[in-house]
C-alpha positions as CSV (number, residue, x, y, z in Angstrom):
1,M,75.1,133.9,101.9
2,F,74.1,134.4,98.3
3,V,77.0,136.9,97.9
4,L,79.4,134.4,99.3
5,D,78.1,131.7,97.0
6,G,78.5,133.9,94.0
7,L,82.0,134.8,95.0
8,H,82.9,131.1,95.5
9,D,81.6,130.3,92.0
10,L,83.7,133.1,90.5
11,I,86.9,131.9,92.2
12,F,86.2,128.2,91.9
13,P,83.8,127.8,88.9
14,S,81.9,124.5,88.7
15,R,82.9,122.3,85.8
16,C,81.3,119.6,83.8
17,L,82.2,116.2,85.3
18,G,82.5,114.7,81.8
19,C,84.7,117.1,80.0
20,G,85.7,119.9,82.4
21,T,84.1,122.8,80.7
22,P,82.5,125.4,83.1
23,N,79.1,124.0,84.0
24,S,77.1,123.2,87.2
25,A,77.1,119.4,86.5
26,L,77.1,118.0,83.0
27,C,77.2,120.1,79.8
28,T,74.6,119.3,77.1
29,V,77.1,117.3,75.0
30,C,78.2,115.1,77.9
31,A,74.6,114.7,79.1
32,K,73.7,113.4,75.6
33,V,76.6,111.0,75.6
34,L,75.7,109.7,79.0
35,Q,72.0,109.1,78.4
36,L,70.8,106.0,80.1
37,Q,70.4,103.0,77.8
38,D,69.3,99.3,78.2
39,L,72.6,97.4,77.7
40,R,72.8,93.7,78.3
41,T,75.8,91.4,78.2
42,Q,76.7,88.1,79.8
43,V,79.2,86.6,82.3
44,G,78.9,82.9,81.7
45,S,75.2,82.2,82.0
46,V,74.5,85.2,84.2
47,P,73.0,88.3,82.5
48,V,74.6,91.6,83.2
49,F,72.5,94.8,82.9
50,S,74.2,98.2,82.4
51,S,73.2,101.7,81.5
52,I,76.1,103.7,80.1
53,P,78.8,102.7,77.6
54,Y,82.2,103.3,79.0
55,G,84.3,106.0,77.3
56,P,86.4,109.0,78.2
57,K,83.6,111.1,79.5
58,A,82.1,108.3,81.6
59,G,85.7,107.5,82.8
60,H,86.1,111.1,84.1
61,I,82.9,110.7,86.1
62,L,84.0,107.3,87.5
63,L,87.3,108.8,88.6
64,A,85.7,111.8,90.1
65,A,83.5,109.5,92.2
66,K,86.0,106.8,93.2
67,E,89.2,108.8,93.5
68,D,87.9,112.3,94.5
69,G,84.7,111.6,96.3
70,V,82.6,114.0,94.2
71,R,79.0,113.7,95.3
72,K,77.5,114.7,92.0
73,A,79.5,112.0,90.3
74,D,78.3,109.4,92.8
75,D,74.7,110.6,92.1
76,I,75.2,110.0,88.3
77,L,76.4,106.5,88.9
78,V,73.7,105.7,91.4
79,T,71.1,106.8,88.9
80,A,72.6,104.6,86.2
81,L,72.7,101.7,88.6
82,Q,69.1,102.2,89.5
83,H,68.2,102.1,85.8
84,S,70.2,98.9,85.4
85,L,68.7,97.3,88.5
86,R,65.1,98.0,87.4
87,A,65.8,96.4,84.0
88,A,67.3,93.3,85.8
89,M,64.3,93.0,88.1
90,R,61.9,93.2,85.3
91,A,63.7,90.6,83.2
92,C,64.2,88.2,86.2
93,G,60.9,88.9,87.9
94,I,62.5,89.1,91.4
95,R,63.0,91.3,94.4
96,P,66.6,90.4,95.1
97,V,69.3,90.8,97.8
98,L,72.0,93.2,96.5
99,I,75.6,92.1,96.9
100,P,78.4,94.6,96.1
101,I,81.7,93.6,94.5
102,P,84.4,94.0,97.2
103,H,87.4,96.3,96.9
104,S,90.9,95.0,97.6
105,K,92.5,96.1,100.8
106,K,94.9,98.2,98.8
107,A,92.1,100.0,97.0
108,L,90.3,100.6,100.4
109,R,93.5,102.2,101.8
110,K,94.0,104.3,98.8
111,R,90.5,105.7,98.5
112,G,89.6,105.7,102.2
113,R,86.1,104.5,101.3
114,N,84.2,101.4,100.3
115,F,83.0,102.9,97.1
116,V,80.9,100.1,95.6
117,G,79.5,99.2,99.0
118,E,78.4,102.8,99.6
119,I,76.6,103.2,96.3
120,T,75.0,99.8,96.7
121,E,73.7,100.9,100.1
122,R,72.2,104.0,98.5
123,L,70.7,101.9,95.8
124,S,69.2,99.5,98.4
125,Q,67.6,102.4,100.2
126,I,66.1,103.9,97.1
127,E,64.6,100.5,96.0
128,G,63.7,99.2,99.4
129,L,65.9,96.1,98.9
130,P,68.3,94.4,101.4
131,T,72.0,94.5,100.8
132,R,74.7,92.2,102.2
133,Q,78.5,92.6,101.9
134,V,79.2,88.9,101.8
135,I,82.2,88.7,99.5
136,R,85.8,89.5,100.5
137,H,89.2,89.2,99.0
138,N,91.2,86.4,100.5
139,R,94.6,87.3,99.0
140,K,96.5,90.2,97.5
141,V,95.5,91.2,93.9
142,D,97.0,93.6,91.5
143,D,95.2,96.7,90.2
144,Q,93.0,95.3,87.4
145,S,93.2,98.6,85.4
146,L,97.0,98.0,84.9
147,L,96.5,94.5,83.4
148,D,95.5,93.2,80.0
149,A,92.4,91.2,79.4
150,S,94.0,87.7,79.8
151,S,96.0,88.8,82.9
152,R,92.9,90.1,84.7
153,F,91.3,86.6,84.8
154,G,94.4,85.0,86.3
155,N,94.8,87.9,88.8
156,L,91.4,87.3,90.3
157,S,91.2,83.5,90.0
158,G,90.4,82.1,93.4
159,A,90.9,85.6,95.0
160,M,87.5,85.9,96.6
161,S,85.6,84.0,99.3
162,V,82.3,84.3,101.2
163,V,81.9,85.6,104.7
164,R,80.5,82.4,106.3
165,H,78.3,83.9,109.0
166,Y,75.8,85.3,106.5
167,D,72.6,83.4,105.6
168,R,72.3,82.3,102.0
169,A,69.8,84.4,100.0
170,S,67.5,82.7,97.5
171,E,68.0,85.3,94.8
172,V,70.9,87.8,94.6
173,I,72.0,90.4,92.2
174,L,75.7,91.5,92.1
175,V,76.5,95.2,91.9
176,D,79.6,96.9,90.5
177,D,80.4,100.2,89.0
178,L,82.1,99.1,85.7
179,M,82.3,95.9,83.6
180,T,85.2,95.6,81.2
181,T,86.4,92.0,80.6
182,G,83.9,90.4,83.0
183,A,86.8,88.9,85.1
184,T,85.7,90.5,88.4
185,L,82.1,89.6,88.0
186,G,82.9,86.2,86.8
187,E,85.0,85.4,89.9
188,A,82.3,86.9,92.2
189,V,79.7,84.7,90.5
190,R,81.9,81.6,90.9
191,T,82.5,82.4,94.6
192,L,78.8,82.9,95.4
193,E,77.6,79.8,93.4
194,T,80.2,77.7,95.1
195,A,78.7,78.8,98.5
196,Q,75.2,77.9,97.3
197,F,73.9,81.4,96.4
198,H,71.8,81.8,93.3
199,V,73.1,84.7,91.3
200,A,70.1,85.8,89.1
201,A,71.9,88.7,87.5
202,A,74.6,91.4,87.8
203,V,74.2,95.2,87.3
204,T,76.7,97.9,86.6
205,A,76.5,101.6,85.9
206,L,79.0,101.4,83.0
207,V,80.1,98.8,80.5
208,A,82.9,98.7,78.0
209,L,81.5,97.6,74.6
210,P,82.6,95.4,73.1
211,L,83.9,93.6,76.2
212,R,87.7,93.7,76.2
């Protein structure tokens, strides 16, 4: 078994998820760039807690997780989300219900997985918190990554609704992988608050600073 493993590594060497250099996970340079931080922004009146500034190296890891299903990339994002969540719970003094941001139907078909829902489920198991997938898209939306900042807000305006058969939780925290303009989180907050949920905070693994 060890011989076969060694042969596999020679033929298919592991590479750093951040920059692609031969490495088992992250090279020392990328590990330093991706160190967890306490980053705080706002969406309206709702605080957003994040752990890693978004950049090229973080972007490679996000793509490896979302598009390629690389488990090590998932692990990095879950660890970052855990750091963000603990900061949020300390600041808010709550033990919340976690609500993941929904994917569009197009994204679900493309990736074959409910990425944010899955990493939120892992996060809930680690922290012993309930999670409910209560938000859904109610119309077709364009890929946010292809739009400029102003177009992103219009693209998502009124695009989400709440699954009505769920009970309203007293305190909830929204979960997403990345915050750029705040358009997605802002629409999710509006949707939940309209349905009488109290959104105490939102958490993301990555955040684009300054918000764009």
